[in-house]
Biopython code that builds the backbone (N, CA, C, O; Angstrom):
import numpy as np
from Bio.PDB.StructureBuilder import StructureBuilder

atoms = [
    (1, "UNK", "N", (32.901, -45.753, -150.693)),
    (1, "UNK", "CA", (34.167, -45.044, -150.654)),
    (1, "UNK", "C", (34.851, -45.251, -152.007)),
    (1, "UNK", "O", (34.911, -46.368, -152.522)),
    (2, "UNK", "N", (35.348, -44.193, -152.555)),
    (2, "UNK", "CA", (35.997, -44.280, -153.865)),
    (2, "UNK", "C", (37.342, -45.011, -153.751)),
    (2, "UNK", "O", (37.949, -45.076, -152.682)),
    (3, "UNK", "N", (37.778, -45.552, -154.881)),
    (3, "UNK", "CA", (39.085, -46.219, -154.916)),
    (3, "UNK", "C", (40.201, -45.237, -154.576)),
    (3, "UNK", "O", (41.185, -45.604, -153.933)),
    (4, "UNK", "N", (40.046, -43.999, -155.007)),
    (4, "UNK", "CA", (41.048, -42.970, -154.725)),
    (4, "UNK", "C", (41.144, -42.708, -153.215)),
    (4, "UNK", "O", (42.241, -42.559, -152.676)),
    (5, "UNK", "N", (40.009, -42.655, -152.549)),
    (5, "UNK", "CA", (39.988, -42.445, -151.094)),
    (5, "UNK", "C", (40.625, -43.632, -150.383)),
    (5, "UNK", "O", (41.422, -43.463, -149.460)),
    (6, "UNK", "N", (40.264, -44.832, -150.823)),
    (6, "UNK", "CA", (40.864, -46.034, -150.223)),
    (6, "UNK", "C", (42.380, -46.006, -150.368)),
    (6, "UNK", "O", (43.113, -46.262, -149.413)),
    (7, "UNK", "N", (42.836, -45.692, -151.575)),
    (7, "UNK", "CA", (44.277, -45.673, -151.820)),
    (7, "UNK", "C", (44.974, -44.654, -150.922)),
    (7, "UNK", "O", (46.044, -44.928, -150.379)),
    (8, "UNK", "N", (44.374, -43.495, -150.772)),
    (8, "UNK", "CA", (44.951, -42.448, -149.927)),
    (8, "UNK", "C", (45.076, -42.923, -148.474)),
    (8, "UNK", "O", (46.113, -42.730, -147.839)),
    (9, "UNK", "N", (44.025, -43.537, -147.961)),
    (9, "UNK", "CA", (44.033, -44.041, -146.581)),
    (9, "UNK", "C", (45.048, -45.161, -146.431)),
    (9, "UNK", "O", (45.828, -45.176, -145.478)),
    (10, "UNK", "N", (45.039, -46.099, -147.369)),
    (10, "UNK", "CA", (45.954, -47.250, -147.318)),
    (10, "UNK", "C", (47.404, -46.793, -147.328)),
    (10, "UNK", "O", (48.209, -47.272, -146.529)),
    (11, "UNK", "N", (47.745, -45.883, -148.214)),
    (11, "UNK", "CA", (49.133, -45.393, -148.296)),
    (11, "UNK", "C", (49.526, -44.672, -147.009)),
    (11, "UNK", "O", (50.611, -44.896, -146.472)),
    (12, "UNK", "N", (48.643, -43.810, -146.519)),
    (12, "UNK", "CA", (48.922, -43.059, -145.294)),
    (12, "UNK", "C", (49.177, -43.991, -144.109)),
    (12, "UNK", "O", (50.149, -43.821, -143.373)),
    (13, "UNK", "N", (48.305, -44.966, -143.936)),
    (13, "UNK", "CA", (48.413, -45.886, -142.803)),
    (13, "UNK", "C", (49.629, -46.797, -142.947)),
    (13, "UNK", "O", (50.370, -46.988, -141.982)),
    (14, "UNK", "N", (49.842, -47.352, -144.114)),
    (14, "UNK", "CA", (50.965, -48.272, -144.324)),
    (14, "UNK", "C", (52.309, -47.573, -144.127)),
    (14, "UNK", "O", (53.216, -48.126, -143.506)),
    (15, "UNK", "N", (52.432, -46.361, -144.655)),
    (15, "UNK", "CA", (53.673, -45.603, -144.474)),
    (15, "UNK", "C", (53.917, -45.304, -142.996)),
    (15, "UNK", "O", (55.045, -45.406, -142.513)),
    (16, "UNK", "N", (52.865, -44.939, -142.289)),
    (16, "UNK", "CA", (53.001, -44.624, -140.863)),
    (16, "UNK", "C", (53.421, -45.853, -140.059)),
    (16, "UNK", "O", (54.226, -45.746, -139.134)),
    (17, "UNK", "N", (52.886, -47.000, -140.404)),
    (17, "UNK", "CA", (53.249, -48.240, -139.694)),
    (17, "UNK", "C", (54.733, -48.539, -139.895)),
    (17, "UNK", "O", (55.446, -48.836, -138.936)),
    (18, "UNK", "N", (55.191, -48.461, -141.134)),
    (18, "UNK", "CA", (56.592, -48.790, -141.405)),
    (18, "UNK", "C", (57.557, -47.731, -140.885)),
    (18, "UNK", "O", (58.726, -48.030, -140.642)),
    (19, "UNK", "N", (57.090, -46.508, -140.713)),
    (19, "UNK", "CA", (57.930, -45.491, -140.066)),
    (19, "UNK", "C", (58.014, -45.740, -138.565)),
    (19, "UNK", "O", (59.069, -45.562, -137.957)),
    (20, "UNK", "N", (56.898, -46.152, -137.975)),
    (20, "UNK", "CA", (56.864, -46.395, -136.530)),
    (20, "UNK", "C", (57.598, -47.680, -136.143)),
    (20, "UNK", "O", (58.143, -47.779, -135.044)),
    (21, "UNK", "N", (57.612, -48.654, -137.040)),
    (21, "UNK", "CA", (58.221, -49.960, -136.758)),
    (21, "UNK", "C", (59.214, -50.323, -137.858)),
    (21, "UNK", "O", (58.938, -51.210, -138.665)),
    (22, "UNK", "N", (60.364, -49.652, -137.904)),
    (22, "UNK", "CA", (61.322, -49.913, -138.985)),
    (22, "UNK", "C", (61.833, -51.359, -139.015)),
    (22, "UNK", "O", (62.286, -51.834, -140.056)),
    (23, "UNK", "N", (61.762, -52.050, -137.891)),
    (23, "UNK", "CA", (62.208, -53.448, -137.875)),
    (23, "UNK", "C", (61.354, -54.329, -138.784)),
    (23, "UNK", "O", (61.769, -55.429, -139.150)),
    (24, "UNK", "N", (60.159, -53.849, -139.151)),
    (24, "UNK", "CA", (59.303, -54.636, -140.041)),
    (24, "UNK", "C", (59.949, -54.819, -141.412)),
    (24, "UNK", "O", (59.723, -55.829, -142.080)),
    (25, "UNK", "N", (60.766, -53.826, -141.837)),
    (25, "UNK", "CA", (61.487, -53.966, -143.114)),
    (25, "UNK", "C", (62.416, -55.162, -143.046)),
    (25, "UNK", "O", (62.483, -55.962, -143.979)),
    (26, "UNK", "N", (63.144, -55.283, -141.919)),
    (26, "UNK", "CA", (64.083, -56.396, -141.766)),
    (26, "UNK", "C", (63.349, -57.719, -141.621)),
    (26, "UNK", "O", (63.768, -58.737, -142.172)),
    (27, "UNK", "N", (62.257, -57.697, -140.881)),
    (27, "UNK", "CA", (61.524, -58.926, -140.590)),
    (27, "UNK", "C", (60.750, -59.448, -141.793)),
    (27, "UNK", "O", (60.754, -60.650, -142.059)),
    (28, "UNK", "N", (60.074, -58.540, -142.534)),
    (28, "UNK", "CA", (59.182, -58.966, -143.608)),
    (28, "UNK", "C", (59.564, -58.445, -144.993)),
    (28, "UNK", "O", (59.072, -58.954, -146.000)),
    (29, "UNK", "N", (60.440, -57.433, -145.055)),
    (29, "UNK", "CA", (60.881, -56.892, -146.340)),
    (29, "UNK", "C", (59.761, -56.219, -147.127)),
    (29, "UNK", "O", (58.709, -55.879, -146.585)),
    (30, "UNK", "N", (60.017, -56.037, -148.420)),
    (30, "UNK", "CA", (59.047, -55.388, -149.314)),
    (30, "UNK", "C", (57.752, -56.197, -149.390)),
    (30, "UNK", "O", (56.664, -55.632, -149.495)),
    (31, "UNK", "N", (57.878, -57.504, -149.335)),
    (31, "UNK", "CA", (56.694, -58.375, -149.372)),
    (31, "UNK", "C", (55.751, -58.023, -148.221)),
    (31, "UNK", "O", (54.534, -57.977, -148.403)),
    (32, "UNK", "N", (56.311, -57.778, -147.048)),
    (32, "UNK", "CA", (55.502, -57.407, -145.889)),
    (32, "UNK", "C", (54.808, -56.075, -146.089)),
    (32, "UNK", "O", (53.659, -55.899, -145.684)),
    (33, "UNK", "N", (55.499, -55.143, -146.709)),
    (33, "UNK", "CA", (54.906, -53.822, -146.984)),
    (33, "UNK", "C", (53.717, -53.965, -147.924)),
    (33, "UNK", "O", (52.669, -53.356, -147.707)),
    (34, "UNK", "N", (53.883, -54.771, -148.968)),
    (34, "UNK", "CA", (52.797, -55.013, -149.922)),
    (34, "UNK", "C", (51.620, -55.676, -149.208)),
    (34, "UNK", "O", (50.468, -55.310, -149.439)),
    (35, "UNK", "N", (51.902, -56.634, -148.357)),
    (35, "UNK", "CA", (50.845, -57.328, -147.609)),
    (35, "UNK", "C", (50.126, -56.368, -146.663)),
    (35, "UNK", "O", (48.912, -56.465, -146.484)),
    (36, "UNK", "N", (50.868, -55.445, -146.060)),
    (36, "UNK", "CA", (50.252, -54.452, -145.174)),
    (36, "UNK", "C", (49.251, -53.610, -145.958)),
    (36, "UNK", "O", (48.155, -53.330, -145.473)),
    (37, "UNK", "N", (49.625, -53.211, -147.155)),
    (37, "UNK", "CA", (48.708, -52.432, -147.988)),
    (37, "UNK", "C", (47.491, -53.277, -148.368)),
    (37, "UNK", "O", (46.358, -52.803, -148.282)),
    (38, "UNK", "N", (47.718, -54.517, -148.785)),
    (38, "UNK", "CA", (46.605, -55.405, -149.137)),
    (38, "UNK", "C", (45.664, -55.581, -147.943)),
    (38, "UNK", "O", (44.443, -55.527, -148.092)),
    (39, "UNK", "N", (46.241, -55.791, -146.767)),
    (39, "UNK", "CA", (45.428, -55.956, -145.562)),
    (39, "UNK", "C", (44.569, -54.724, -145.305)),
    (39, "UNK", "O", (43.405, -54.839, -144.921)),
    (40, "UNK", "N", (45.144, -53.554, -145.518)),
    (40, "UNK", "CA", (44.383, -52.326, -145.264)),
    (40, "UNK", "C", (43.248, -52.146, -146.264)),
    (40, "UNK", "O", (42.194, -51.618, -145.909)),
    (41, "UNK", "N", (43.443, -52.570, -147.490)),
    (41, "UNK", "CA", (42.313, -52.571, -148.435)),
    (41, "UNK", "C", (41.220, -53.510, -147.925)),
    (41, "UNK", "O", (40.035, -53.186, -147.998)),
    (42, "UNK", "N", (41.620, -54.667, -147.411)),
    (42, "UNK", "CA", (40.637, -55.612, -146.852)),
    (42, "UNK", "C", (39.918, -55.008, -145.642)),
    (42, "UNK", "O", (38.706, -55.162, -145.498)),
    (43, "UNK", "N", (40.664, -54.325, -144.777)),
    (43, "UNK", "CA", (40.036, -53.684, -143.616)),
    (43, "UNK", "C", (38.952, -52.714, -144.080)),
    (43, "UNK", "O", (37.840, -52.717, -143.553)),
    (44, "UNK", "N", (39.284, -51.886, -145.067)),
    (44, "UNK", "CA", (38.328, -50.894, -145.563)),
    (44, "UNK", "C", (37.131, -51.563, -146.238)),
    (44, "UNK", "O", (35.994, -51.118, -146.077)),
    (45, "UNK", "N", (37.386, -52.621, -146.988)),
    (45, "UNK", "CA", (36.288, -53.361, -147.621)),
    (45, "UNK", "C", (35.344, -53.940, -146.570)),
    (45, "UNK", "O", (34.124, -53.890, -146.726)),
    (46, "UNK", "N", (35.918, -54.488, -145.502)),
    (46, "UNK", "CA", (35.079, -55.062, -144.441)),
    (46, "UNK", "C", (34.330, -53.977, -143.668)),
    (46, "UNK", "O", (33.200, -54.199, -143.234)),
    (47, "UNK", "N", (34.941, -52.821, -143.494)),
    (47, "UNK", "CA", (34.219, -51.714, -142.864)),
    (47, "UNK", "C", (33.013, -51.328, -143.727)),
    (47, "UNK", "O", (31.923, -51.100, -143.202)),
    (48, "UNK", "N", (33.203, -51.257, -145.019)),
    (48, "UNK", "CA", (32.102, -50.906, -145.920)),
    (48, "UNK", "C", (30.996, -51.964, -145.902)),
    (48, "UNK", "O", (29.812, -51.630, -145.851)),
    (49, "UNK", "N", (31.381, -53.221, -145.945)),
    (49, "UNK", "CA", (30.384, -54.294, -145.912)),
    (49, "UNK", "C", (29.600, -54.257, -144.609)),
    (49, "UNK", "O", (28.378, -54.411, -144.603)),
    (50, "UNK", "N", (30.309, -54.052, -143.512)),
    (50, "UNK", "CA", (29.665, -53.971, -142.208)),
    (50, "UNK", "C", (28.664, -52.822, -142.185)),
    (50, "UNK", "O", (27.556, -52.959, -141.666)),
    (51, "UNK", "N", (29.063, -51.698, -142.750)),
    (51, "UNK", "CA", (28.185, -50.529, -142.810)),
    (51, "UNK", "C", (26.940, -50.820, -143.655)),
    (51, "UNK", "O", (25.821, -50.498, -143.255)),
    (52, "UNK", "N", (27.142, -51.425, -144.809)),
    (52, "UNK", "CA", (26.018, -51.719, -145.698)),
    (52, "UNK", "C", (25.039, -52.703, -145.066)),
    (52, "UNK", "O", (23.825, -52.582, -145.236)),
    (53, "UNK", "N", (25.576, -53.672, -144.340)),
    (53, "UNK", "CA", (24.722, -54.670, -143.690)),
    (53, "UNK", "C", (24.188, -54.191, -142.337)),
    (53, "UNK", "O", (23.258, -54.770, -141.776)),
    (54, "UNK", "N", (24.801, -53.120, -141.830)),
    (54, "UNK", "CA", (24.445, -52.598, -140.496)),
    (54, "UNK", "C", (24.550, -53.708, -139.446)),
    (54, "UNK", "O", (23.661, -53.895, -138.616)),
    (55, "UNK", "N", (25.675, -54.439, -139.514)),
    (55, "UNK", "CA", (25.869, -55.586, -138.624)),
    (55, "UNK", "C", (27.321, -55.626, -138.150)),
    (55, "UNK", "O", (28.202, -56.102, -138.866)),
    (56, "UNK", "N", (27.561, -55.126, -136.948)),
    (56, "UNK", "CA", (28.914, -55.050, -136.376)),
    (56, "UNK", "C", (29.584, -56.415, -136.285)),
    (56, "UNK", "O", (30.812, -56.497, -136.306)),
    (57, "UNK", "N", (28.806, -57.484, -136.186)),
    (57, "UNK", "CA", (29.424, -58.812, -136.069)),
    (57, "UNK", "C", (30.260, -59.152, -137.304)),
    (57, "UNK", "O", (31.205, -59.935, -137.211)),
    (58, "UNK", "N", (29.924, -58.576, -138.454)),
    (58, "UNK", "CA", (30.717, -58.830, -139.667)),
    (58, "UNK", "C", (32.154, -58.367, -139.441)),
    (58, "UNK", "O", (33.095, -59.101, -139.744)),
    (59, "UNK", "N", (32.330, -57.166, -138.915)),
    (59, "UNK", "CA", (33.683, -56.650, -138.707)),
    (59, "UNK", "C", (34.363, -57.331, -137.519)),
    (59, "UNK", "O", (35.571, -57.567, -137.551)),
    (60, "UNK", "N", (33.615, -57.643, -136.496)),
    (60, "UNK", "CA", (34.215, -58.318, -135.337)),
    (60, "UNK", "C", (34.643, -59.742, -135.694)),
    (60, "UNK", "O", (35.699, -60.198, -135.255)),
    (61, "UNK", "N", (33.836, -60.440, -136.481)),
    (61, "UNK", "CA", (34.234, -61.779, -136.932)),
    (61, "UNK", "C", (35.473, -61.699, -137.833)),
    (61, "UNK", "O", (36.370, -62.537, -137.734)),
    (62, "UNK", "N", (35.518, -60.710, -138.693)),
    (62, "UNK", "CA", (36.686, -60.483, -139.537)),
    (62, "UNK", "C", (37.918, -60.220, -138.670)),
    (62, "UNK", "O", (38.998, -60.743, -138.943)),
    (63, "UNK", "N", (37.752, -59.412, -137.629)),
    (63, "UNK", "CA", (38.862, -59.079, -136.731)),
    (63, "UNK", "C", (39.402, -60.332, -136.047)),
    (63, "UNK", "O", (40.617, -60.502, -135.945)),
    (64, "UNK", "N", (38.524, -61.205, -135.582)),
    (64, "UNK", "CA", (38.962, -62.455, -134.938)),
    (64, "UNK", "C", (39.716, -63.328, -135.940)),
    (64, "UNK", "O", (40.764, -63.892, -135.623)),
    (65, "UNK", "N", (39.172, -63.431, -137.143)),
    (65, "UNK", "CA", (39.832, -64.219, -138.183)),
    (65, "UNK", "C", (41.194, -63.624, -138.521)),
    (65, "UNK", "O", (42.181, -64.350, -138.640)),
    (66, "UNK", "N", (41.245, -62.302, -138.674)),
    (66, "UNK", "CA", (42.483, -61.605, -139.001)),
    (66, "UNK", "C", (43.548, -61.861, -137.938)),
    (66, "UNK", "O", (44.699, -62.157, -138.260)),
    (67, "UNK", "N", (43.161, -61.746, -136.687)),
    (67, "UNK", "CA", (44.121, -61.984, -135.608)),
    (67, "UNK", "C", (44.664, -63.405, -135.681)),
    (67, "UNK", "O", (45.864, -63.620, -135.515)),
    (68, "UNK", "N", (43.796, -64.368, -135.927)),
    (68, "UNK", "CA", (44.217, -65.762, -136.053)),
    (68, "UNK", "C", (45.246, -65.928, -137.165)),
    (68, "UNK", "O", (46.288, -66.552, -136.965)),
    (69, "UNK", "N", (44.955, -65.377, -138.324)),
    (69, "UNK", "CA", (45.838, -65.511, -139.485)),
    (69, "UNK", "C", (47.165, -64.800, -139.243)),
    (69, "UNK", "O", (48.230, -65.380, -139.453)),
    (70, "UNK", "N", (47.103, -63.545, -138.803)),
    (70, "UNK", "CA", (48.340, -62.769, -138.671)),
    (70, "UNK", "C", (49.228, -63.257, -137.528)),
    (70, "UNK", "O", (50.450, -63.276, -137.673)),
    (71, "UNK", "N", (48.653, -63.646, -136.413)),
    (71, "UNK", "CA", (49.496, -64.143, -135.319)),
    (71, "UNK", "C", (50.160, -65.466, -135.709)),
    (71, "UNK", "O", (51.254, -65.774, -135.236)),
    (72, "UNK", "N", (49.502, -66.249, -136.570)),
    (72, "UNK", "CA", (50.137, -67.491, -137.037)),
    (72, "UNK", "C", (51.314, -67.188, -137.964)),
    (72, "UNK", "O", (52.140, -68.061, -138.234)),
    (73, "UNK", "N", (51.386, -65.938, -138.453)),
    (73, "UNK", "CA", (52.488, -65.504, -139.334)),
    (73, "UNK", "C", (53.444, -64.570, -138.596)),
    (73, "UNK", "O", (54.166, -63.786, -139.212)),
    (74, "UNK", "N", (53.435, -64.664, -137.282)),
    (74, "UNK", "CA", (54.339, -63.893, -136.422)),
    (74, "UNK", "C", (54.120, -62.381, -136.475)),
    (74, "UNK", "O", (55.056, -61.600, -136.308)),
    (75, "UNK", "N", (52.876, -61.985, -136.709)),
    (75, "UNK", "CA", (52.500, -60.577, -136.611)),
    (75, "UNK", "C", (51.718, -60.441, -135.312)),
    (75, "UNK", "O", (50.651, -61.036, -135.160)),
    (76, "UNK", "N", (52.245, -59.666, -134.384)),
    (76, "UNK", "CA", (51.626, -59.548, -133.071)),
    (76, "UNK", "C", (50.292, -58.817, -133.097)),
    (76, "UNK", "O", (50.052, -57.963, -133.951)),
    (77, "UNK", "N", (49.438, -59.162, -132.158)),
    (77, "UNK", "CA", (48.135, -58.505, -132.016)),
    (77, "UNK", "C", (48.309, -57.003, -131.852)),
    (77, "UNK", "O", (47.483, -56.226, -132.331)),
    (78, "UNK", "N", (49.379, -56.588, -131.177)),
    (78, "UNK", "CA", (49.607, -55.155, -130.965)),
    (78, "UNK", "C", (49.728, -54.407, -132.290)),
    (78, "UNK", "O", (49.370, -53.231, -132.370)),
    (79, "UNK", "N", (50.232, -55.080, -133.339)),
    (79, "UNK", "CA", (50.340, -54.431, -134.650)),
    (79, "UNK", "C", (48.967, -54.277, -135.320)),
    (79, "UNK", "O", (48.733, -53.316, -136.053)),
    (80, "UNK", "N", (48.080, -55.214, -135.066)),
    (80, "UNK", "CA", (46.712, -55.101, -135.597)),
    (80, "UNK", "C", (46.002, -53.946, -134.892)),
    (80, "UNK", "O", (45.329, -53.136, -135.529)),
    (81, "UNK", "N", (46.161, -53.882, -133.581)),
    (81, "UNK", "CA", (45.570, -52.774, -132.811)),
    (81, "UNK", "C", (46.122, -51.448, -133.312)),
    (81, "UNK", "O", (45.370, -50.501, -133.545)),
    (82, "UNK", "N", (47.428, -51.386, -133.476)),
    (82, "UNK", "CA", (48.067, -50.165, -133.969)),
    (82, "UNK", "C", (47.516, -49.784, -135.340)),
    (82, "UNK", "O", (47.228, -48.615, -135.593)),
    (83, "UNK", "N", (47.373, -50.764, -136.217)),
    (83, "UNK", "CA", (46.847, -50.516, -137.564)),
    (83, "UNK", "C", (45.431, -49.947, -137.477)),
    (83, "UNK", "O", (45.115, -48.961, -138.143)),
    (84, "UNK", "N", (44.589, -50.561, -136.667)),
    (84, "UNK", "CA", (43.210, -50.083, -136.523)),
    (84, "UNK", "C", (43.180, -48.678, -135.914)),
    (84, "UNK", "O", (42.365, -47.845, -136.312)),
    (85, "UNK", "N", (44.068, -48.416, -134.952)),
    (85, "UNK", "CA", (44.131, -47.070, -134.369)),
    (85, "UNK", "C", (44.562, -46.036, -135.414)),
    (85, "UNK", "O", (44.084, -44.901, -135.397)),
    (86, "UNK", "N", (45.448, -46.420, -136.309)),
    (86, "UNK", "CA", (45.865, -45.515, -137.384)),
    (86, "UNK", "C", (44.716, -45.278, -138.370)),
    (86, "UNK", "O", (44.579, -44.177, -138.904)),
    (87, "UNK", "N", (43.902, -46.290, -138.612)),
    (87, "UNK", "CA", (42.717, -46.102, -139.444)),
    (87, "UNK", "C", (41.743, -45.117, -138.792)),
    (87, "UNK", "O", (41.133, -44.291, -139.470)),
    (88, "UNK", "N", (41.607, -45.217, -137.469)),
    (88, "UNK", "CA", (40.733, -44.292, -136.733)),
    (88, "UNK", "C", (41.188, -42.848, -136.968)),
    (88, "UNK", "O", (40.360, -41.945, -137.082)),
    (89, "UNK", "N", (42.488, -42.637, -137.038)),
    (89, "UNK", "CA", (43.021, -41.286, -137.267)),
    (89, "UNK", "C", (42.945, -40.875, -138.740)),
    (89, "UNK", "O", (42.806, -39.690, -139.044)),
    (90, "UNK", "N", (43.034, -41.840, -139.651)),
    (90, "UNK", "CA", (43.122, -41.530, -141.077)),
    (90, "UNK", "C", (41.756, -41.324, -141.752)),
    (90, "UNK", "O", (41.661, -40.593, -142.738)),
    (91, "UNK", "N", (40.716, -41.954, -141.235)),
    (91, "UNK", "CA", (39.414, -41.925, -141.905)),
    (91, "UNK", "C", (38.680, -40.582, -141.801)),
    (91, "UNK", "O", (38.072, -40.154, -142.783)),
    (92, "UNK", "N", (38.715, -39.905, -140.648)),
    (92, "UNK", "CA", (37.923, -38.667, -140.532)),
    (92, "UNK", "C", (38.197, -37.661, -141.651)),
    (92, "UNK", "O", (39.339, -37.371, -142.007)),
    (93, "UNK", "N", (37.088, -37.146, -142.184)),
    (93, "UNK", "CA", (37.164, -36.152, -143.242)),
    (93, "UNK", "C", (37.285, -36.731, -144.643)),
    (93, "UNK", "O", (37.249, -35.993, -145.628)),
    (94, "UNK", "N", (37.430, -38.058, -144.737)),
    (94, "UNK", "CA", (37.621, -38.673, -146.050)),
    (94, "UNK", "C", (36.373, -39.403, -146.556)),
    (94, "UNK", "O", (36.314, -39.801, -147.719)),
    (95, "UNK", "N", (35.389, -39.575, -145.690)),
    (95, "UNK", "CA", (34.113, -40.184, -146.072)),
    (95, "UNK", "C", (32.997, -39.338, -145.465)),
    (95, "UNK", "O", (33.253, -38.472, -144.629)),
    (96, "UNK", "N", (31.763, -39.590, -145.886)),
    (96, "UNK", "CA", (30.660, -38.808, -145.329)),
    (96, "UNK", "C", (30.530, -39.069, -143.824)),
    (96, "UNK", "O", (30.975, -40.102, -143.323)),
    (97, "UNK", "N", (29.926, -38.138, -143.127)),
    (97, "UNK", "CA", (29.873, -38.176, -141.653)),
    (97, "UNK", "C", (29.224, -39.444, -141.113)),
    (97, "UNK", "O", (29.696, -39.999, -140.120)),
    (98, "UNK", "N", (28.156, -39.910, -141.743)),
    (98, "UNK", "CA", (27.470, -41.111, -141.254)),
    (98, "UNK", "C", (28.391, -42.333, -141.331)),
    (98, "UNK", "O", (28.497, -43.106, -140.379)),
    (99, "UNK", "N", (29.048, -42.491, -142.468)),
    (99, "UNK", "CA", (30.007, -43.595, -142.623)),
    (99, "UNK", "C", (31.170, -43.441, -141.645)),
    (99, "UNK", "O", (31.588, -44.398, -140.993)),
    (100, "UNK", "N", (31.673, -42.225, -141.561)),
    (100, "UNK", "CA", (32.792, -41.963, -140.661)),
    (100, "UNK", "C", (32.466, -42.407, -139.242)),
    (100, "UNK", "O", (33.252, -43.122, -138.621)),
    (101, "UNK", "N", (31.321, -41.991, -138.726)),
    (101, "UNK", "CA", (30.938, -42.362, -137.361)),
    (101, "UNK", "C", (30.798, -43.871, -137.216)),
    (101, "UNK", "O", (31.232, -44.446, -136.218)),
    (102, "UNK", "N", (30.193, -44.507, -138.208)),
    (102, "UNK", "CA", (30.028, -45.959, -138.151)),
    (102, "UNK", "C", (31.379, -46.662, -138.209)),
    (102, "UNK", "O", (31.650, -47.548, -137.398)),
    (103, "UNK", "N", (32.236, -46.274, -139.167)),
    (103, "UNK", "CA", (33.550, -46.907, -139.300)),
    (103, "UNK", "C", (34.358, -46.772, -138.017)),
    (103, "UNK", "O", (34.992, -47.730, -137.575)),
    (104, "UNK", "N", (34.334, -45.589, -137.421)),
    (104, "UNK", "CA", (35.101, -45.366, -136.194)),
    (104, "UNK", "C", (34.569, -46.212, -135.057)),
    (104, "UNK", "O", (35.344, -46.738, -134.258)),
    (105, "UNK", "N", (33.250, -46.349, -134.974)),
    (105, "UNK", "CA", (32.657, -47.193, -133.936)),
    (105, "UNK", "C", (33.046, -48.658, -134.142)),
    (105, "UNK", "O", (33.379, -49.351, -133.181)),
    (106, "UNK", "N", (33.005, -49.135, -135.394)),
    (106, "UNK", "CA", (33.389, -50.527, -135.677)),
    (106, "UNK", "C", (34.849, -50.764, -135.294)),
    (106, "UNK", "O", (35.188, -51.776, -134.681)),
    (107, "UNK", "N", (35.693, -49.827, -135.660)),
    (107, "UNK", "CA", (37.119, -49.964, -135.350)),
    (107, "UNK", "C", (37.361, -49.945, -133.845)),
    (107, "UNK", "O", (38.147, -50.745, -133.337)),
    (108, "UNK", "N", (36.703, -49.053, -133.135)),
    (108, "UNK", "CA", (36.879, -48.980, -131.667)),
    (108, "UNK", "C", (36.431, -50.275, -131.004)),
    (108, "UNK", "O", (37.087, -50.762, -130.083)),
    (109, "UNK", "N", (35.324, -50.832, -131.466)),
    (109, "UNK", "CA", (34.868, -52.109, -130.891)),
    (109, "UNK", "C", (35.835, -53.238, -131.214)),
    (109, "UNK", "O", (36.077, -54.110, -130.380)),
    (110, "UNK", "N", (36.382, -53.223, -132.411)),
    (110, "UNK", "CA", (37.363, -54.252, -132.794)),
    (110, "UNK", "C", (38.648, -54.110, -131.976)),
    (110, "UNK", "O", (39.236, -55.108, -131.560)),
    (111, "UNK", "N", (39.073, -52.889, -131.753)),
    (111, "UNK", "CA", (40.259, -52.645, -130.925)),
    (111, "UNK", "C", (40.025, -53.179, -129.520)),
    (111, "UNK", "O", (40.903, -53.818, -128.941)),
    (112, "UNK", "N", (38.860, -52.921, -128.979)),
    (112, "UNK", "CA", (38.534, -53.406, -127.634)),
    (112, "UNK", "C", (38.535, -54.921, -127.603)),
    (112, "UNK", "O", (39.039, -55.527, -126.658)),
    (113, "UNK", "N", (37.970, -55.538, -128.637)),
    (113, "UNK", "CA", (37.955, -56.997, -128.752)),
    (113, "UNK", "C", (39.382, -57.546, -128.739)),
    (113, "UNK", "O", (39.673, -58.516, -128.039)),
    (114, "UNK", "N", (40.260, -56.927, -129.511)),
    (114, "UNK", "CA", (41.655, -57.389, -129.576)),
    (114, "UNK", "C", (42.381, -57.183, -128.242)),
    (114, "UNK", "O", (43.181, -58.024, -127.833)),
    (115, "UNK", "N", (42.105, -56.081, -127.577)),
    (115, "UNK", "CA", (42.741, -55.826, -126.289)),
    (115, "UNK", "C", (42.288, -56.826, -125.230)),
    (115, "UNK", "O", (43.031, -57.131, -124.297)),
    (116, "UNK", "N", (41.077, -57.331, -125.377)),
    (116, "UNK", "CA", (40.533, -58.285, -124.405)),
    (116, "UNK", "C", (40.837, -59.735, -124.749)),
    (116, "UNK", "O", (40.492, -60.641, -123.990)),
    (117, "UNK", "N", (41.488, -59.961, -125.903)),
    (117, "UNK", "CA", (41.744, -61.363, -126.296)),
    (117, "UNK", "C", (43.024, -61.897, -125.717)),
    (117, "UNK", "O", (43.374, -63.053, -125.955)),
]
sb = StructureBuilder()
sb.init_structure("model")
sb.init_model(0)
sb.init_chain("A")
sb.init_seg("    ")
for serial, (resi, resn, name, xyz) in enumerate(atoms, 1):
    if name == "N":
        sb.init_residue(resn, " ", resi, " ")
    sb.init_atom(name, np.array(xyz, "f"), 0.0, 1.0, " ", f" {name:<3s}", serial, name[0])
structure = sb.get_structure()
């Protein structure tokens, strides 16, 4: 995935999160917004690594680690689920079909994992 594509997805998802949850500005400020963007770059990087390795456990292990880190910083699991659901909506049409299908499957499995935790 090109850097330009990543940036487009990251901006789209981060803006949507902060529009849906305006209290995040009060709770985390600009620093939180920057961290949300950084996190989304990490999500996309892990999706790519998982795809290259053809090993879903890479993304699921990342998801478990992410939940541990973010919940310890008072970011609820529901926000991680919401973020992943927004990625599911943002990715289609921005990468080739094979990657798209794989990324969406990884995200759906991670969402299910988070819902069951």
